[in-house]
KOLNU-885698 format. One record per residue: residue in three letters; x, y, z of N, C-alpha, C, O in turn. Coordinates in steps of 0.1 Angstrom, whole numbers, plus 5000, padded with zeros to 4 digits. Layout:
ALAXYZXYZXYZXYZ ...
// end
This chain:
MET936378302911936978422915937178432930936378382938 PRO938378492935938778492949938078602956937778712950 VAL937778562968937078682977937978672991938578582996 ARG937778802996938678833010937978913017937279003013 GLY938078893031937478963040938378953053939478923054 PHE937579003064938178983077937378973088936279033087 LEU937778893100936878873110936478993117937279073121 ILE934979003119934579103126934179023142933979083153 GLU934078893141933878833154934478703152934178633142 SER935378653162936278533161935378413167934478423175 PRO935878303160935178183166935878163181936878213184 GLN935178083189935478083204936177943205935777843200 CYS937277943213937977813217938177803232938877893238 ASP937677713238937577723254936977843259937477883270 GLY936077913254935578053259936278153255935778253259 LEU937278163247938178253244938178273228937878183221 SER938478403224938478423210939678353205940678353211 ALA939778283194940878223187941678303180942878283179 PHE941178413174941778513165941478653169940478683175 SER942278733166942078873168941178933158941178893146 THR940379023162939379103151940279163142941279223144 GLY939779143130940579203118941479103110941979123100 THR941578973117942378873108941778843095940578833094 VAL942678833085942178803071941678683069942378593073 VAL940478653061940078533058939978533042939678633036 GLU940278423036940178423021939378313017939278223024 GLY938678313004937978212998937878212984938778242977 HIS936778182979936578192965934978162962934178112970 ILE934578202950933078172946933078042942933778002933 ALA932277962948932077822945931077792934931277702926 SER929977872934929177842923928177982923928078052932 VAL927677992912926878112908925878082895926278012885 HIS924578142898923678132888922978282887922378332896 LYS923278342876922678452873921078452867920678362860 VAL920378552869918978552862919178592848918478542839 GLY920178672845920378712829918978772826918478872833 LEU918378712815917278762809916078692813914978712808 GLY916178612823915078542829914678412823913778342828 PHE915178372811914678262805914878142812914078042812 ARG916078122819916378002824916178002839915477912844 HIS916678102848916478112861915578242865915778342858 GLU914678242875913978332881914678382892914578502894 ILE915578312899916278372911917778342908918178252901 ALA918578432913919878412915920378342926919878352937 THR921578262924922178192935923678212937924378222927 LEU924178222948925578232950926178142960925578132971 GLY927178082958927877992967929178052970929978072960 ILE929578082983930978122987931578052996930878023006 GLU932678002994933477923003934677983010935677993002 PHE934778013022935978083030936677943034936077853040 ASP938077943029938777813031940077843038940777743040 ARG940477963042941877993046941778113056941078213053 ILE942478103067942478213076944078253079944878163082 LEU944378393078945678423078946078493091946378613091 PRO946178413103946578483115947878553114948878513107 ASP947978683122949378753122950278673127949978583135 ASN951578683122952778623125952478463127952978403137 ALA951778403120951478253120951278203105950778283096 ALA951578073102951178013089949778033087949078043097 PRO949178023075947978013071947177903077947777793079 ILE946077903079945377773085944177753076943377843073 GLU944077613072943077563062941877553070941977503082 MET940477583064939377553071938377523062938577553050 LEU937177473065936077463058934877523065934477493076 THR934177613058933177683063931877683053931877653041 GLN930677733060929477743053928877863057928877893069 VAL928277963046927578073048926278043057925477953054 LEU926078103066924678093073923878213070922678183068 GLU924178323070923278443068924278563063925478573066 VAL923478653054923978763052923378863058922178873055 ASP924078963067923479043075922679163068923179233059 ASN921479173073920479283069920279263054920179373047 ALA920079143047919879123034918379063032917778993040 ARG917979093021916579033017916578883012915578813010 GLU917878863010918178723005918078623016918078663028 GLU917878493014917878373025919178283019919678283008 VAL919578213030920678113027920277973030919877933041 ARG920377893021920077743021921177663020921677663009 ASP921577583029922777493027923977553023924777493016 GLY924077673027925377753025925377823011926377883007 VAL924177813005923977882991922978002993921877982996 ILE923578122989922578232990921678252979922178262968 ARG920478252982919578252972918578392971917878432980 GLY918878452958918278582956916678572957916078472959 ILE916078692955914478712956913978682942914678712933 ARG912678622942911978622927911478762928910878792938 SER911678842918911578982917909979012916909579122919 THR909178912910907878922910907278882923905978882924 ASN907978842933907278812946907278952955908078952964 THR906579042952906679152959905279212963904379172957 PRO905079292973903779332977902979402966901679402967 GLN903679472956903079532946902479422936901479442930 ASP903279302935902879212924901679132931900779092924 HIS901679112945900579052952899279132949898279082945 LEU899379262950898279342949897579342934896379342932 SER898479332924898179312910897679202907896779192898 SER898079072915897578942912896278932917895478862910 ARG895878992929894378982935893679052925892579002922 VAL893979162918893179232908893079142898891879122893 GLU893779072893893878982881892778872884891978832875 TYR892778822897891678722899890378772896889678712888 LEU890078892901888878962897888578972883887478942878 LEU889579032875889379042860889178912853888678922842 MET889478782859889178672852887678642849887278572840 TRP886978712858885378692855884978772844883778752841 ASP885678862838885378932827886578922817887379012818 PRO886678842809887778802801888078942791889278972788 ASP887079032788887479152780888279232787888979312780 LEU888379232802889179322808890579262814891279322822 TYR890779132809891879072815893279142811894379122818 TRP893279202799894479262795894979372802896079432800 ILE894179412812894579542820895879512828896679612828 VAL896079422833897179412843898479382834899579432837 PRO898279292825899679262817900079392809901279412806 ALA898979492806899379592798899979692808900879772804 TYR899579692821900079762832901579742834902479832836 ARG901879602833903279552836904079592824905279612825 ALA903479592812904379622800904679772800905679802795 VAL903779852803903880002803904680042816905580132815 PHE904579992827905280042837906279912844905979862855 PRO907179882838908079762841909079802853910279822852 VAL908279802865908979822878909079712886908079672893 LEU910279642887910379542896911779542903912579602897 PRO912079492914913179492921914379412916914179312910 GLU915579462916916679392910916779242915917079222927 PRO916679152906916879012912918278952913918578842919 GLU919179032906920778982907921179002921920579082928 LEU922278922926922778942937924079022936924978992927 TYR924179112944925179202945925579272958924879362963 PHE926679212964927079252979928379352977929379302973 PRO928279462980929379552981930279522991929979443000 SER931479592990932579573000931879623014931179723014 GLY932179553024931679583038930479503041929979513052 THR929979403031928879323036929279223047930379163046 ASP928479203058928779113068928078973065926978953063 LEU929078883066928478743065928678653076929678663083 SER927778583080927978493092928178353087927278283081 LEU929378313091929878173088929878063098930078093110 LYS929777923093929677823103930977723100931077673089 LEU931677683110932777593106932177463104931377403112 SER932577403092931977263089932777163095932277053096 THR933977183099934877093106935677173115935977283113 PRO936077093127936877153137938277223131939077173123 LEU938377343137939677423134940777403143940577443155 LEU941777353141942877333150943777483150944277533140 VAL943777523163944477663165945477653176945277613187 ALA946677683172947777683183947477783192946777883189 ALA947977753204947777843216948477973213948078073219 SER949477983205950278093203949678213196950078323196 VAL948678173189947878283181946578333189945778393183 ARG946478293201945378353208945578503210946578553214 PRO944578573207944778743208944578793221944078723230 ALA945078923222944678983235943479063233942879063222 ALA942979123243941679193243941779313234942779383235 GLN940779343226940779463217940679593224941479683222 ASN939579613233939479723240940079743254940079643261 SER940379843258940979873270939779893281938679933277 GLU939879863293938779873303939080013310940180063308 PHE938080063317938180163326938980113339938979993341 ASP939480193346940180143358938980103368937880133366 GLN939380043379938379993389937580113394936380113394 THR938280223398937480333405936480383396935380403400 ASP936880393384935880443373934780353370933680403367 ARG935080223370934080123368933080143379931880163376 ASP933380133391932480143403931580273401930380273403 ALA932280383397931380513396930480493385929280523387 LEU930880433374929880403362928680343366927580383363 ASP928980223374927980123378926980203385925780183382 GLU927380293395926580373403925880453394924680463394 ARG926580533385925880633377924880573368923880653365 VAL924880463363924080393353922780363358921680353352 LEU922880333372921580303381920480403381919280383382 SER920980533380920180653379919780703365919180803363 LEU920180623354919680663342918380593338918080473342 PRO917580683329916180613326916480483319917480473311 GLU915680393320915780263315914980253300915480173291 ARG913980313298913280283287912980443279912880553285 THR912980433265912480543258910880523257910380413261 SER910180623251908780623250908280693237908980773231 THR907180643235906380703223905780833226905480863238 PRO905580933216904881043219903481023226902981113232 GLN902880913225901680873233902080823245901080793252 GLY903180803250903580763265903780643267903880603278 HIS903680543255903880403257905480373257906280423249 ASP905880283266907180243267907680173253906980093248 ALA908880213249909280163235910680093236910679983241 ASP911880143233913180073234913680073247913180143256 VAL914780003249915580003261916980083259917780053251 VAL917080183269918480233269919580143271919680093283 ASN920380113262921380003264922880043262923879963264 LEU923080173256924380213253924480363258923480443258 ALA925580403263925980543267927380573262928280503264 PHE927580683254928680723248929180843256928480933261 ILE930780843258931480953264932181003253933180943250 ALA931881113247932381163235931781303232930781333237 SER932581383223931981493217931081443205931181333199 ARG930181553202929381523191930181483177929681403170 GLU931381553175932081533163932581383164932681323154 GLN932981343175933581213177932481093174932680983169 ILE931281123178930281033176929981013160929880903155 GLU929881133155929581153141930681083133930381003124 GLY931981113136933081043130933180893131933580813122 ALA932780863143932880703145931880623137932280523131 PHE930580673136929580603129929780603114929580503108 LYS930280733110930480733096931780633092931780563082 ALA932780643101933980543098933580403098934180313092 ALA932480373106931880233108930980203097930580083096 GLY930680273089929780233077928480263080927680213072 TRP928080333090926580353094926280493086927080583083 LYS924780503085924380623079923580703087922880653096 SER923480843085922580933094921080903088920980833079 THR920180963094918680933092918181063087918481173092 ASP917281033075916381143071915281183081914781113089 ALA914981313078913881353089912481303084912381303072 MET911581273091910281233085909681343079909781463083 SER909081313067908381423060907481353050907581233050 THR906581403042905781323032906681263020906381153015 ARG907681333015908481283007909381153011909681073003 THR909681143025910381033030909580933032909880813030 ALA908380973035907280853038906880773026906680653026 LEU906680853014906380793001907580712998907380602994 ARG908880762999909780682995910180553003910780462999 GLU909780553016909680433025908780353020909180233019 ILE907480383017906380293011906880222998906880102997 SER907280312989907980262978908980162978909080072970 SER909980182988910880082991910279952994910579842989 PHE909379963004908679833009908079772998908179652996 LEU907379842991906579762978907479702969907179602963 LEU908679752967909379692957910979632962912079622956 LEU910679602975911879522983913279592980914279532977 ARG913079732981914479802979914879852993914179863003 ASN916079882993916779953004916480113004916480182994 TYR916380173017916280303019917580343028917280333040 PRO918680363025919880373034919680463046920080433057 ARG918980573042918880683054917280683058916880793061 GLY916480583057915180583060914880653072915680643081 PRO913680723074913480773087913180693098912980573095 MET913180733111912980643121911680703129911580823130 SER910780643134909780673142910180773155911380763159 GLN909280853159909780943169909780883184908680833189 GLN910880883191910780813204911380933213912081023208 LEU910980933225911381043237912080973246911880863249 LEU913081053253913681003264913381123274913781233272 GLY912681093284912081213293911081273284910181203279 ASP911181403282910281473273911081523261910581613254 HIS912181463258913081513247913181423235913281303236 ALA913081473223913281393211914781363209915581423215 SER915081273202916481223199917081333193916481423186 ASP918681353194919381453188919681393173919781473164 PHE919881283172920281223158920181093158920081033169 GLY920081013146919980863148920980813137921380893128 TRP921280693138922280603130921580483125920680423132 GLN921980433113921380283109922380223100923280293095 LYS922280113097923280033089922279933082921679843089 GLY922079933068921479833062922079783051923279823049 LEU921579703042922279643030921479663016921679743008 ASP920279553016919579583003917979563008917179542999 SER917579583021916279563025915779673034916379703045 ILE914779743030914279833039913779783052913879853062 ALA913379643052912779573063913879533074913579503085 ARG915279533069916179483080917379583080918079623071 ARG917479623092918479733095918879723109918079703118 ASP920279753112920679803126920379943127920580033118 HIS919879983140919680133141919480183155918980103163 LEU919880303159919780343171919580513172919780583162 ARG919080553181918780693185919680723196919980643205 ILE920080863194920880903205920481043211920081133204 TRP920581063225920181173231921281223240922081143246 SER921381353240922381423250922081423262920881443264 GLU922881403272922581403287923181543292924181593288 PRO922381593301922781733307924081723315924881823315 GLU924381603322925581583330926681543321926481493309 THR927981563326929181503319929781403328929481373339 TRP930781353320931681243327933081283326933681283315 GLN933581333338935081383340935181493329936281483323 GLY934281593327934281713318933781663304933581753296 ARG933681543301933381513287931781493286931081463295 PRO931281533273929781523271929281363270929981273265 VAL928181333277927581203277926281193269925581293270 TRP926081093261925081063253924480933256925280833259 LEU923180913256922580793257921880753246921280833238 SER921680603244921380553232920480423234920680353244 ALA919480393225918780273226918980203212918580263202 SER919580093212919880043198918979893196918879813206 THR918479883185917879763183918079713167918579793159 ARG917779593164918079553151916479513145915679443151 GLU916279573133914879543127914879433117915779443108 ILE913979333118914079213110912879193100912879093093 GLY911979283100910979273092910079403092910279473102 ALA909279423083908479543082906979503077906679393071 SER905979593080904679573076903879683076904179773083 LEU902979693068901879803068900579763078899679683075 SER900779833088899679793097898379873096898379993098 LEU897379803092896079883091895479913105894780013106 ARG895579843115895079883128895680003132894880093137 ARG897180023131897880113137897880243126898180363129 ARG897380203112897380313102898880363099899080473096 SER899780273100901180323098901980203094901580083095 PHE903180233088904180153085905080113098905680203105 ILE905079993101905879933114906879863112906779793102 HIS908079853119909079743118908879643129908179673139 HIS909579533128909579433139911079413141911979413132 VAL911279393155912579403160912979263165912179183168 ASP914379243164914979123171914979123185915479213191 PRO914279033192914279033204915479053212915479113223 SER916678993207917778983214918579113213919579133205 ILE918079213222918879343220920179363225920879463223 ASP920479253234922079263239922979233227924079293226 VAL922479143217923479113208923579243199924679283195 GLU922579313197922679443189923579543195924379623189 ARG923479543210924279643217925779613214926479693210 GLU926179483216927379423213927879453200928979493199 LYS927079443189927279463176927679623173928579643164 VAL927179713179927379853180928979883183929879953177 VAL929079813195930479853200931479773191932579823189 ARG931179663186932179593177932379683166933479713163 ASP931279723158931679813147932479943149933279983141 LEU932179993160932980123164934380083167935280163164 THR934579953172935979923175936779883161937879923159 LEU935979813154936679793141937079923135938179923129 ALA936180033135936580153129937880223137938380323132 GLY938280163147939380233154938980353162939780443164 CYS937680353167937280473173936880463189936380553195 VAL937280333195936880313208938080313217939080253214 GLU937980393228939180393238938980303249939980233253 ALA937680283254937480203266935980153265935180223260 VAL935680053270934279993273934079933285934979853290 HIS932879953291932379883303930979853304930079943302 ASN930579733306929179693307928579713320928879623328 ALA927879813323927579853335926179773339925179793332 PRO926079693350924879613352923679693356923779803361 ARG922479643354921279703359920479573364919579533358 PRO920779533376920079413381918579413383917979313383 GLY918079543384916779543387915879533375914579533378 MET916279533362915679553350915079393348915779293351 LEU913779383342913279263340913779223327914079303318 PRO914079073327914579013314913879013303914479013292 LEU912479013303911679023292910779123292910179143302 LEU910579203282909879323281909179333267909479253258 GLU908279433265907579473253907779603248907679693256 ASN907979623235907979753231906679803226905579733227 ALA906579923221905279993218904379923208903179953209 THR904879833199904279763190903779623193903179543186 GLY904279593206903979463211904979363209904779243213 GLY906179403202907379303201908079273214907979353223 GLU908679163213909479113226910779173225911379193215 LEU911379203238912679243241913279173251912779183263 GLN914379103249914979033258916479093262917279113254 THR916579103274917979183279918579143292917879093301 ASP919779153293920379133306920279253314920579243326 GLY919979363309919679493315921079583314920979693318 ALA922179543311923379603311923379713301922779713290 VAL924179833305924479933295925879943292926679943301 ALA926179933279927579933274928080093274927580173266 VAL928880133282929480253284930880263274931880193276 VAL930680343264931580343254932380473253931780573250 GLN933680483257934280603257935080603241935780513237 LEU934680703234935280723221936580803220936880883229 LYS937280793210938380883206938280913191937280873185 ASP939280983187939581023175939780893167940580813171 CYS939180873155939380733149940680703143941180783136 ASP941280593145942380553139942180473125941080463120 THR943280423119942980363106942180223108942480153118 LEU941280193100940680063101941379943106942579943101 ILE940979853113941879743117942379653107943479603107 SER941479643096941879563084941179623072940079663072 GLU941779623062941079673049941579563038942579493039 ASN940779553028940979473017941979543008941679643001 ASP943179493008944079553001944379492986945379532980 VAL943579402982943579332969942579402959941479422964 THR942779432950942179502938941479412931942179332925 PHE940179392930939279302924938479382914937979492917 PRO938179322902937279402893935979422897935379332903 THR935379552894934079582899933079502892933079492880 LEU932079442899930979362895929779442889929479552894 THR929179402880927979472874926779432882926479312883 ALA926079512889924979492897923679442888922879352893 ARG923479482877922479462868922779472855923879532852 PRO921979432845922279452832922479602828921679692832 ARG923479632821923679782818922679842808922479962808 SER922179742800921379812790919879812796919479722803 LYS919179922791917879932797916879842790915979792796 LEU917179822777916379732770916479592775915479532778 ALA917679552778917879432785917079402799916579292802 ARG916979502807916179512819914879502817914179432824 TYR914379572806912879562802912379442797911279402800 VAL913379382789913079222784912879142796911979062798 ARG913979152805913879052816912779072825912278972830 THR912179192827911079212835909879142829909079082836 GLN909679162815908479112808908678962809907678892811 VAL909978902807909978762808909678712820909078602821 LEU910078772832909778712844908278732848907678652855 SER907678832843906178852845905478752838904478712844 ILE905878712826905178602817905378482824904478402823 ARG906478442831906778322839905878312850905478202854 ASP905478422855904778432870903278402866902578382875 ILE902878402852901378392850900778262855899578262858 TRP901478152856901078022862900578042875899677982880 ARG901178132883900778162896899378252899898878262910 GLU899078302888897878392887896578322887895678352879 ASN896378232897894978162896894578132912895378152921 ALA893478102913892778082927893477962933893677972945 ALA893777862927894477752934895677792941895777772953 TYR896477862934897777912940897478002949898178002959 GLY896478092950896078192959895678122972895978172983 VAL894978022972894577942982895777882990895977903002 PHE896677822982897977782987898777882995899277853006 ASP898978012988899678092993899078153006899878183016 LEU897778173007897078213018897278113030897378153041 SER897277983029897377873038898777873042898977863054 ARG899877893034901177903038901478023047902278013056 MET900778153045900978253054900278233067900778293077 ILE899178153068898478113080899278043088899478073100 VAL899977933082900677833089902077923095902377903107 ARG902577993088903678073093903378153104904178163113 SER902278233104901878313114901578243127901878283138 VAL900878103125900578033138901777993145901877983157 ARG902877953135904277913140904978013150905477983161 ARG904878153142905578243150904778283164905378343173 SER903578253163902678283177903178173186903478213198 HIS903178053182903477953192905077973197905377953209 SER905778003188907278043191907478163202908278163211 ARG906678253199906778373208906178333223906678383233 SER905178253223904578223236905478133243905478153256 ALA906278023236907377953242908478043248908878003259 ARG908878143242909978223245909478313257910278363265 ARG908178333258907678413271907678323283907978373294 VAL907278193281907378093294908678083298908978083310 ILE909678063288911078053293911578153299912278133310 ALA911278283294911878403301911278423314911978463323 ALA909978393316909278413328909878283340909878313352 ASP910278173334910978083344912278123348912678103359 ARG913078193339914278253343914178343351915078363360 GLY913078433350913078553360912578523375912678603384 LYS911978393376911678343391912878333399912878303411 
// end
């Protein structure tokens, strides 16, 4: 089956973008294994190969690529092949497995957990389904020969020099950090929008971002349910943060199929304007994991330390939606390159604030104008889904023993130690750079 997309970020050649944003790329499905009813495969796999790029006003260029990552996905990629989740490998299943260990001491009660799974067949969808708009990171497997004539011009216009100087001075007076209601430093203010409220809402909607639900008992329960079942919550609530003494006016987020992974930001209105237009401040981060913290007695997310990458991603998405008039990265040389957020996570930054002047959105830079058949994300039959759930649960029985539990615990400890060592090494490197 053919697949089609467009570049959201171009490969670099001598430090310059080789193609313009929106350039069409084409490929095909190289391999696929579905879970089906679960008798043969426990996980789904998908191989996608993009092998041709179609620059404007130039002949198609052949290429060889490999998928590195599916953005904000629960799936992982190995050797270019996307590997789905094992639907029984969920926090809910881990809890029932530990209960099953205890029931082994009384064989008369061992039927309880299998009966529970039969009566309440709730597992996350194991098949792979990536809707239109999914972001993929690709790696060139071989060098790509590009003629100098296809080199693109800059996508966004800059402010003029007088405005840039004024913005640089203005940014130095802005608050650098948001805070929690308890007064702890949280995220870094790294974006400023010059736009009306309607332009901000229209820009993020056009870029495929979702608004955020308010925190309530119902949304909290839905968030916990999504975490336990490895599902997405496209409009999941955000924890409260303050800028000065004010709560955010609204928030936006972009996810795919995992509640633990999303791009998100909060936006605050500024009392002062820029040349008569409203100004809004924002703090953007990318969440790459989630956990239930017993110490904090709350559900917490873990962020990607490279918040500058997230800042540029927000600008990129709004540009692709045709909503950006001008951009300027205003420096804050006094900001430390290595910081910590309220939960102890690392934040690495060059300190700059991306000042984005928005406009009413144009047509998208590139759209998929080829009609492909709609793919089925899961078996249509409820009976088939029930059978699949029971088959996968039965196949999981071999893991329900103390030996595998010791192995699983050992693996978790090793991963935790590796993350700790990696975090310490990054701190040393960042401290050396700050000297």
